[in-house]
N, C-alpha and C positions, 0 to 999 in steps of 0.2 A: 504494500500500500504506500508507494512513494509519495503520492500527493498528500495523503493523510499525515504521513511522517513529517513532511515539509510544513504542513499546517500546524502540527504540534510544536515544532521548533519555533515557528513564527509566533504562536500564541505565548509561549514562554518568554520570548524576547520582548513582547509587548507589555509584560507585567511591569508595574512601576518599580523603580529602584529604591533601595534604602537611602536614607539621608547619608551624606558623606561621613558624618561623625560616627554613625553606626558601622559603616564599612571599615573605618579606621579602628574602631574598638574591636571588631571581630578579627581584623588582621593582627593587631597588636596582641590580643589575648591568645592567639594561636602560637605565639612565640614563648617558648619555655622560659626565656629570660625576661618576660614582660614584667615591668615594674608597676607598682600601685600608682606611683606618682604620674607615670606616663599615661596610664589609662584615665586617671582622673582629669588630667589636663585636657585630653581630647574631649571628654564629656562636658567640661566647663565651657568649651567653645560653642556648644549648642544649647542656648538657654531654654528652648522649648523642651528638648529632651530632658534637660536637667530638672525642670519644673515637674514634668510628668513622673520622673523617677522618684523625686522626693515625695510627691503626693502618694505614690504607690507604696514607698517604703514606710510611710507614716500611717498607712491604712491598717484595717483589721486583718488584712491578709498576712502581714508580717507580725503584727501583734507585739511590737517592740515596747519596752517599758518606758522609754523616754523618746522625746521628739528628736528626729534627725534633721538638722538644719542645713547641711551641706553635703555635696558629693563626697568630700573627704571623709566625713563622718560615716556616710553610707557604706563606703568601701571598707571602713574599719569594722563596722557592725556586721556587714553581710558577707564580706569577702569578694575578691575580684571576680570569681566565676559566677557567683549569684548576680552580681552587678551587671556583668556582661549579658547574662541571660534575661535580666529585666529589660535592658535596652533592646535586646533582640526581639523579645516578645512584643513590646510596645511598638517597635518599628514594623514588625510583620503585620500586626493588626491594622496599623495606620496605612499600610501599603495596599490593603484589600478594599477595593471599591464596594460600596453598599449595594448598588443596583446591578442587575445582570439580566440579559435577555432570556436566559434559560429558566428563570423563575426559581433559582436556588434561594431558599429562605435563609438570609444571612444571620438573622437572630437565632434561628434554630441551629444553624451551622456552628455559630460561635458557642452556644450553650453546650452542644455536643463536644466541641473541641476543648472547652474549658473542663468539662467533666473528664475527658480522656487525660488531659494534662494533670489534673488533680489526682486522679486514680493512678496514673503512671508514677507520680511522685510518691504516693502512699505505698504502692507496691515496692518501689525501690527502697523505701524505709523499712518495709518488712524484711527485705533481703540485706539490710545493714548498711546501705549507702549513707555517706555523710550528708549533712545539711547542705553543704556547698555543692556536692555532686548531685544532690536531688534537684538542683536548679536545671541541670542538663535534662533530667527526666521530665520535668514540667515542660520545658521548651519542646522536647520531642513530641510529647502528647499534644501540645497546643498546635503544632504545625503538621501533624501527621497527614491531614487531609487537604493540604493547600493545593494539591493538584486539581481537586474538584473545582476550586474557585477559578483556576486558569481556564478550565474547560467551559465552565458556565459563562465566563466573561467573553472569551474569544473563539469558542467553538460551540456556540449555543445550540445550533441546529443538530449537530452530532450528539451533544449532551442530552438533548431531548429525545433523540433516537435511542440512546442508551436506556432512558427511563421507560420508553414504550416497550423495548425488548424485555426489560426486567418485569414489567407488569404482565406482558403476554406469556412469557416463558417461566416466570417465577424463579429467575436465577439471581444470584448475588450481583451487585453492581460491577465488581471488578471483572467478572466473567462476561457480562454484557458489554463492558468497555472493550475487552479483547476482541469480541465479535465485531463490534462496530468500528473501532479505532485501530486495532492491532496493538494497543498499549493500554495501560490502566492509569487511573489517577495517581497511583503510587509511582509509576514510571515518570509521569509528568511532574509530580512533586519533587522527585529526585533531580530532574533536569533544572527545576527552579532553584533547588538548593545549590546547584553548581553555579547558576547565574548570580545568586546572592552571596556566593562564597561562604556558605554555612559550614560549620565544622563537619568533618568526615563522618563521625559517629552519628550526628544528627541527620545527615543526608541518608545514611544507611538505614536508620530507623524509619524515615519517611518512605524509602524505597521498599522496605520489607515488612511493613506493618500488617499486611495480609498474608505474608508468606514467611513466617519466622523459621521454617524448616529449610529454606533455601539459603545456601551459603553457610558461613561459620556460625556456630551458636553465639548468641549475643544476649546478655542479660537485659540490656536496654530494649532491644527489639522485642524480647519476650514480654517485658512489662508493658510496652505500648500495645502489643497485640491483645494481651489480657485486659488491659484497661479499656480498649475499644469495645470488646465484647461486654464488659461490665456496664459501660455507659449505654450501649444499645439495649441490653436486657432491662436496665432500669429506666429506659426511655428518657434520658437526659438529652433533650433537643433531637435534632436529626440532621444528617448531612446527605440525605438522599436514599439511605438504605438501612433498614433496621434488622436485617437478617443477622442472627447471632451465629458465629462460627464456633464449633467445639474447640476446646483447648487441646492442641496436639499433646501426645504423651510426654515429650521432653519439657513442655511448658508446665504441665501438671506436676511433673517430677521436680522441677525447679522450686516450685512453691510448696509442694507437698499437700496441695489442696485443689479441689475442683472449682468451677466458677462460683457455685453457691457458697462454698467455703470461703473463697476470697471476699465475696460480697459481705458475708457475715463478719469478717474481720475489719470492715470499713464502716463502722456505725456513724462516723462523723462526715462521711463523704458529702452528703447534701449540704451541710453547713459550710464545709470548706469550699465547695463549688460556688456557693453564694458569695463568700468572701473574695474569691478569685475573680468575680465579675468586674471588679475595678480595672482589670487588665483591658477589658473591652471598652469600658467607658473612657478610660484615659487614652487608649490607643486611637480611638475614633475621634477624640476631641481635636479641635483645630489648635 
């Protein structure tokens, strides 16, 4: 499908870019020798980004015991990795237009994405990841379905064809996408991750969030996959398909629990998703 493939590449290229400051933050943070001072100085040059970060840091989502009044203080309290992911999450939400010709409900999309982000972070916590590393898990969950937005925005007719095939045949969205496009929203999301210069592990989680058994085993990918199924089973929003996939044996083995067992271990999920909604409010704010 050469024409479709060309259209997919063109669609990804049409997606809005991140602010220059966020690109610089991602580039600097990828350097093992990255300094706190260097990262903070980049963020300070973008007053809009700085204001959003401080409002988020002082929200109930983080629940800090004292007010944080500067990016310097935020980097001390949260750590550089968390700060990087806060900037990344806000920039990604801000880059996504609200309207699309395919009728993808962006409110429902972001609720689903937030639920997956929150559940991914909580699953990581169950497996012992640090608070700083948990920020990577949240970002992966938040962005796992970004490929759907690309399709809804710039390949609306084909995206609607996917929906009709799903309804007619009762198949999962990613299978319908392969039939119509020769690629899935996960593939498109991975392409966008490259365009945006996202961290490799994050791009991998986006690419394999429906296929955790493909490629090397990854704890992050397994957490995103399980969180996606949890969010769909609990009907947190929708990103176009509520079909729940069973947990593959290696994913069940990693957690030592089935899907219902994982859900039972997350009694605060609803509350934490509610607190995380500020990501969307701030990301979409002018």
